[in-house]
N, C-alpha and C positions, 0 to 999 in steps of 0.2 A: 411571770411577766404580767405586767399590768394590762388589762384589756382596754383601758381608756387612756388615750394619749392626748396631749394638748393639741389643739388645732394650729395650723400654720398656713401662711399664705405663700410659703416657699414651694417650689416645685419638688416632687419626690426625691430627685437626685440631690437636692440642696438641703434637705432636712437631715440633721445630724442628731443621733441619739448616743448617749454614753451608756455602755454596758456596766454591770456590776464590777467587772474586772478593770474598768477604766478605758476600754477600747471605744473608739468613736466609729459608729457605723451609720450608713444612710438608712432612711426609713424603708426604702425599697428592699434593701437586704434584710432588714429586720422582719418585714412582712413575709419575705420568702422563707426565712428560717422558721418563723412562727408556723407557717403553713406546713412546712416539712415535718416539724415536731409533731403537729396534730395528726398528720398522716401516719407517722411511725407509731404514735400512741394508739391510734385506731387499729392498725394492723396487729400490734401486740395484743390488744384486748380481744380481737377476733380469734387470734391463734390460741390464746389461753382458753377461751370459751370452747373452741373446737376440740382441744385436747381433753377438756373436762367432759364434753359430750361423748367422746370416743371411749374414755375410761368408764363412764357410767353404762355405756352400751355393752362393753366387754364383760362387765360384772353381772 
């Protein structure tokens, strides 16, 4: 996803983006999804690091 989006004078509920699959979504939904994806990626990164630490401590 592109980090820079064009500015708009429309309210967030009125701003429409088109996804790569052709679906139209409001910018508010897009921001929410971007935020959720970042949280999941952070959680996955932390869990992988924790597992690696556990394995190195067990050896």
